[in-house]
C-alpha positions in Angstrom: -4.0 21.0 62.7 -4.1 23.6 60.0 -7.1 23.9 57.6 -6.7 25.5 54.2 -9.9 27.3 53.3 -10.5 27.5 49.5 -11.5 31.0 48.5 -14.5 31.8 46.4 -12.2 32.9 43.6 -10.3 29.5 43.7 -13.6 27.7 43.7 -14.7 29.7 40.7 -11.5 28.8 38.8 -11.8 25.1 39.7 -15.5 25.1 38.6 -14.6 26.7 35.3 -11.8 24.2 34.7 -14.2 21.3 35.5 -16.9 22.9 33.3 -14.5 23.2 30.4 -13.3 19.6 30.8 -16.9 18.2 31.0 -17.9 20.3 28.0 -15.0 19.0 26.0 -15.8 15.4 27.1 -19.4 15.8 26.1 -18.4 17.4 22.8 -16.1 14.5 22.0 -18.7 11.9 23.0 -21.3 13.6 20.8 -18.8 13.8 17.9 -17.7 10.2 18.3 -21.3 9.0 18.3 -22.2 11.1 15.3 -19.2 9.8 13.3 -19.9 6.2 14.2 -23.6 6.5 13.2 -23.5 8.9 10.3 -19.9 8.8 9.0 -19.4 8.6 5.3 -17.4 6.0 3.4 -14.0 5.3 4.7 -11.1 5.3 2.3 -11.3 1.8 1.1 -7.6 1.0 1.6 -8.1 1.6 5.4 -10.1 -1.6 5.6 -7.5 -3.8 3.9 -4.3 -2.8 5.7 -2.8 -3.9 9.0 -1.3 -7.2 10.1 -3.5 -9.5 12.2 -1.5 -11.0 15.1 2.2 -11.3 15.5 4.9 -13.8 14.8 4.0 -17.4 13.7 0.3 -16.7 14.2 0.3 -13.7 11.8 -2.2 -13.3 9.0 -2.5 -10.6 6.4 -6.2 -10.2 7.2 -8.7 -11.6 9.7 -9.5 -15.1 8.3 -12.9 -16.1 7.0 -14.2 -12.5 6.7 -15.7 -10.4 3.9 -16.5 -6.8 3.3 -17.6 -4.5 0.4 -15.0 -2.5 -1.5 -16.4 0.6 -3.1 -14.8 3.4 -5.0 -15.0 7.0 -3.8 -16.4 7.8 -7.2 -20.0 6.6 -7.5 -20.3 3.7 -9.9 -16.6 3.2 -10.6 -16.6 -0.1 -8.7 -18.4 -1.9 -6.0 -17.2 -5.4 -5.2 -17.2 -7.9 -2.4 -13.9 -9.1 -0.8 -13.7 -12.6 0.6 -10.8 -13.5 2.9 -10.1 -17.2 3.2 -9.4 -19.5 6.1 -5.7 -18.4 6.3 -6.1 -14.6 5.9 -5.5 -14.3 2.1 -8.0 -13.0 -0.5 -9.6 -15.9 -2.4 -10.7 -19.4 -1.9 -9.9 -21.5 1.2 -6.6 -23.4 1.1 -4.8 -26.1 3.0 -1.6 -25.4 4.9 0.0 -28.5 3.4 0.2 -28.8 -0.4 -1.3 -31.6 -2.3 1.1 -34.1 -3.8 2.7 -32.7 -7.0 1.1 -29.3 -6.5 3.0 -26.2 -7.3 2.3 -23.3 -4.9 2.9 -19.8 -6.3 2.7 -16.7 -4.1 1.9 -13.4 -5.8 3.3 -10.8 -3.4 2.4 -7.1 -3.8 0.2 -4.3 -2.6 -3.3 -3.3 -3.5 -2.8 -4.0 -7.2 -2.0 -7.6 -6.4 -4.8 -7.7 -3.9 -7.2 -6.5 -6.7 -8.8 -3.3 -5.5 -11.8 -2.7 -7.7 -12.1 -6.2 -9.1 -14.0 -9.3 -8.1 -12.3 -12.4 -6.8 -12.3 -14.1 -10.2 -10.8 -11.0 -11.8 -7.7 -10.6 -9.7 -4.2 -11.1 -11.0 -3.4 -14.2 -8.9 -6.8 -15.8 -9.9 -6.2 -15.2 -13.6 -2.6 -16.5 -13.5 -3.8 -19.7 -11.8 -6.6 -20.1 -14.3 -4.3 -19.8 -17.3 -1.6 -22.1 -15.9 -4.2 -24.8 -15.0 -5.6 -24.6 -18.6 -2.0 -25.3 -19.8 -1.7 -28.4 -17.6 0.4 -27.0 -14.7 -0.8 -28.3 -11.3 -0.6 -24.9 -9.6 -2.2 -23.1 -6.7 -1.7 -19.4 -6.9 -2.1 -17.5 -3.6 -3.0 -13.9 -3.4 -0.5 -12.4 -1.0 -1.4 -8.8 -1.8 -2.1 -6.2 0.9 -2.8 -2.5 0.5 0.1 -0.1 1.4 2.6 -2.9 1.7 6.1 -2.7 0.3 9.5 -4.3 0.5 9.9 -3.9 4.3 6.4 -5.3 5.1 6.8 -8.0 2.4 9.9 -9.2 4.1 8.1 -9.4 7.5 5.2 -11.2 5.8 7.6 -13.6 4.1 9.5 -14.4 7.3 6.4 -14.7 9.5 3.6 -15.9 7.2 4.4 -17.0 3.7 7.3 -19.5 4.4 4.9 -21.6 6.5 3.1 -22.5 3.3 6.2 -23.8 1.5 5.9 -21.7 -1.7 7.6 -23.1 -4.8 7.8 -19.7 -6.5 7.4 -16.1 -5.4 6.3 -13.4 -7.9 7.0 -10.0 -6.4 4.9 -7.3 -8.1 6.8 -4.1 -7.4 4.7 -0.9 -7.2 6.1 2.6 -7.7 4.4 3.7 -4.6 6.6 1.4 -2.6 9.1 4.2 -1.9 6.5 6.0 0.2 5.2 2.8 1.8 8.7 1.8 2.9 9.3 5.3 4.4 6.0 5.0 6.3 6.6 1.4 7.5 10.1 2.2 8.7 8.8 5.2 10.7 6.3 2.9 12.4 8.3 -0.3 12.8 8.3 -2.0 16.2 11.5 -3.9 17.2 12.4 -6.1 20.2 15.1 -5.2 22.7 17.7 -6.7 20.4 16.7 -4.6 17.5 14.9 -7.4 15.5 12.0 -6.0 13.5 8.7 -7.4 14.6 5.8 -5.6 12.9 4.5 -2.2 11.8 2.2 -0.3 14.1 0.8 3.0 12.9 0.5 4.2 16.5 4.3 3.9 17.1 6.7 6.6 15.8 10.4 5.9 15.9 9.9 3.2 18.6 7.6 5.1 20.9 3.8 5.1 21.2 2.2 8.2 19.9 -1.0 8.6 21.9 -2.6 11.0 19.5 -2.2 8.4 16.7 -3.5 5.8 19.1 -6.6 7.9 19.5 -6.9 8.4 15.8 -6.7 4.6 15.2 -9.4 3.8 17.8 -11.7 6.8 17.5 -13.7 7.8 14.4 -13.9 11.4 15.6 -10.2 11.6 16.4 -9.4 10.1 13.0 -11.4 12.8 11.3 -9.7 15.5 13.4 -6.3 14.0 12.5 -7.1 13.6 8.8 -8.7 17.0 8.3 -7.8 19.9 10.6 -4.5 18.5 11.9 -3.3 17.5 8.4 -4.4 20.8 7.0 -2.3 22.7 9.4 0.7 20.5 8.7 0.3 21.1 4.9 0.1 24.9 5.5 3.3 24.6 7.6 5.1 22.9 4.7 3.7 25.1 1.9 3.4 28.4 3.7 0.1 30.1 4.1 0.4 32.2 0.9 1.1 29.1 -1.3 -1.6 27.2 0.4 -4.2 29.9 -0.3 -3.0 30.1 -3.9 -3.3 26.4 -4.3 -6.9 26.5 -3.1 -7.7 29.4 -5.4 -6.4 27.3 -8.3 -8.5 24.4 -7.0 -5.4 22.4 -6.5 -4.8 19.9 -3.7 -2.2 20.9 -1.1 -0.4 17.6 -1.7 -0.1 18.4 -5.4 1.3 21.8 -4.6 3.8 20.3 -2.2 5.2 17.9 -4.8 6.1 20.9 -7.0 8.5 22.2 -4.4 12.2 22.1 -5.3 14.4 19.4 -3.8 16.0 21.8 -1.4 12.6 23.1 -0.1 11.3 20.9 2.7 12.9 17.9 1.1 12.3 15.6 4.0 8.6 16.5 4.0 8.0 15.7 0.4 8.2 12.0 0.8 5.6 12.2 3.5 3.1 13.9 1.2 4.1 12.4 -2.2 3.0 8.7 -2.5 4.1 8.8 -6.1 7.5 10.3 -5.8 9.0 7.5 -7.9 6.9 8.6 -10.9 8.2 12.2 -10.9 11.2 11.4 -13.0 14.5 13.2 -13.2 13.1 16.4 -11.8 13.1 14.7 -8.4 16.2 12.5 -9.0 18.0 13.3 -5.7 14.9 12.6 -3.6 14.1 9.4 -5.5 17.7 8.1 -5.2 17.8 8.9 -1.5 14.6 7.1 -0.7 15.3 4.3 -3.2 18.2 3.3 -1.0 15.8 2.4 1.8 13.6 0.3 -0.5 16.7 -1.3 -2.0 17.8 -2.4 1.5 14.5 -4.1 2.2 14.4 -5.7 -1.2 17.8 -7.2 -0.5 16.4 -8.6 2.8 13.4 -10.1 1.0 15.3 -11.7 -1.8 18.1 -12.7 0.5 15.7 -14.7 2.6 14.3 -16.5 -0.5 17.9 -17.3 -1.6 18.7 -18.8 1.8 15.6 -21.0 1.5 16.4 -21.9 -2.2 13.0 -20.6 -3.3 12.8 -19.4 -6.9 11.5 -15.8 -7.5 10.9 -13.1 -10.1 10.6 -9.4 -9.8 7.8 -7.8 -11.9 7.3 -4.2 -13.0 4.0 -2.8 -14.2 3.1 0.8 -15.2 0.7 3.4 -14.0 -1.9 4.9 -16.3 0.2 8.0 -16.9 2.8 5.7 -18.6 0.3 4.0 -20.9 -2.1 6.5 -22.4 -3.5 10.0 -22.1 -6.9 8.6 -21.4 -5.8 6.2 -18.7 -6.3 7.2 -15.0 -7.8 10.3 -16.5 -9.2 12.0 -13.4 -7.1 10.7 -10.6 -3.8 11.7 -12.2 -4.6 15.4 -11.7 -5.5 14.7 -8.1 -1.9 13.7 -7.6 -0.4 16.6 -9.6 0.1 14.9 -12.9 -0.8 16.7 -16.1 -4.0 15.7 -18.1 -3.8 14.3 -21.6 -0.1 13.4 -21.3 1.8 10.1 -21.6 4.7 10.2 -19.2 8.2 8.7 -19.9 8.5 5.5 -17.9 12.2 4.8 -18.6 13.5 6.5 -15.5 11.4 4.6 -12.9 11.6 1.3 -14.8 15.3 1.7 -15.4 16.1 1.9 -11.7 14.2 -1.3 -10.8 15.6 -3.1 -13.9 19.1 -2.1 -13.0 18.6 -3.3 -9.5 17.5 -6.7 -10.7 20.4 -7.0 -13.2 22.9 -6.0 -10.5 21.6 -8.6 -8.1 21.0 -11.4 -10.6 17.2 -11.3 -10.0 14.9 -12.6 -12.8 12.9 -9.5 -14.0 9.8 -8.9 -16.1 8.9 -5.6 -17.6 5.2 -5.5 -18.7 5.1 -1.9 -20.0 5.0 -2.8 -23.7 2.1 -5.2 -23.3 0.1 -2.4 -21.6 0.8 0.1 -24.3 -0.2 -2.5 -27.0 -3.6 -2.7 -25.3 -4.0 1.1 -24.7 -7.3 1.0 -26.7 -8.9 -0.7 -23.7 -9.7 0.9 -20.3 -6.9 -0.6 -18.2 -7.0 1.8 -15.2 -9.9 3.2 -13.3 -10.4 6.9 -14.1 -10.3 8.2 -10.6 -9.0 5.4 -8.4 -6.1 4.5 -10.7 -6.0 0.8 -9.9 -6.2 -1.8 -12.7 -9.6 -2.6 -14.1 -10.5 -6.2 -14.8 -9.1 -5.6 -18.3 -5.9 -4.3 -16.8 -5.5 -7.4 -14.6 -6.1 -9.5 -17.7 -3.3 -7.8 -19.6 -0.9 -8.1 -16.7 -1.6 -11.8 -16.0 -1.3 -12.7 -19.7 1.9 -10.7 -19.9 3.4 -12.6 -17.0 2.3 -16.1 -18.0 3.5 -15.7 -21.6 6.8 -14.0 -20.7 9.9 -16.2 -21.5 11.4 -15.5 -18.1 8.4 -16.8 -16.3 8.0 -19.8 -18.6 11.6 -20.8 -17.8 11.0 -20.4 -14.1 7.7 -22.4 -14.0 9.2 -25.2 -16.0 12.2 -25.4 -13.7 9.9 -25.4 -10.7 7.8 -28.2 -12.2 10.9 -30.3 -12.8 12.0 -29.8 -9.2 8.6 -30.9 -7.8 8.5 -34.1 -9.8 
């Protein structure tokens, strides 16, 4: 029998390795504890994203819950969110419709959900209120979820919405959907036959990313990911010199990245530019390339509705930069848009409108109604979502639009 004696030097190395490991573990545990106890406000959208469950048991949010929704700008908004018994924002509902009742789903992202506004100030609530006052026996369900888009809307329609037998679907298209579709496609989970199941932020191109898994479940890891790691990633895209220059100019790195030319780190720009669709013709090649992705998932969404013979309408609404120089005043600069400027909306609206025309989809453009009401504060200054006044303008624009009136009357006749 041969014994291997561990030398003093080997013992020292092992002890040092163990000491480093234990020190890192203690550092991590202390950091995690501090972040859980003393962490600041989370970005509010973090709390309203993510599908609960899978397949036929899916819900947008955990049913029968509530939480506060507060702007990162003190005093801009502070509201309570109530999730109903089936995981939608709003009052409790029944799975089966009442006799003669028309059930309308308002599908969209955080604008449809109503970030910054109370339950009785959201777009779905206001649409229902106006239609009920006009004698329509409707129930309007808020199917909005932050950071959702055509891909996730399709999954939600397939796995959730159809169970409620909607009579009409209103799709509120958001110009951030290009980014959201890129993100969702990156994190999609499929079965062995290639069928899309759901979106998991810890999965990248079909494989679990353990660092992202840590960032999802650990407050300290999330901070490391969102701050130091993301900073180094931005430096890699911009270059150290450009990054330092941006900081000297008090400009966000993301805003500097969006100014890169199309041929400079083009694939990275969609990752950092949530508002690529709003950049106009200066980013035309990138927009057209990424629009093809969203167009594919829009086809799947509306195709499923056609297969089920469910009426639908596609709705476009503007951002503050399209409406007035004082709308979305602070936040626009945060994303690299110029202050005191009204941007041309024809390019972005034109792409969506042309898509609707090409595919025979009823379409509503609400831009003119917003511009007619520019004297009111329609968008939060920093946050950029619609204010209660903005939701009122959008809901009235929709309910009074001839395209919608024709649809709701046809649906009413079908239900009789």
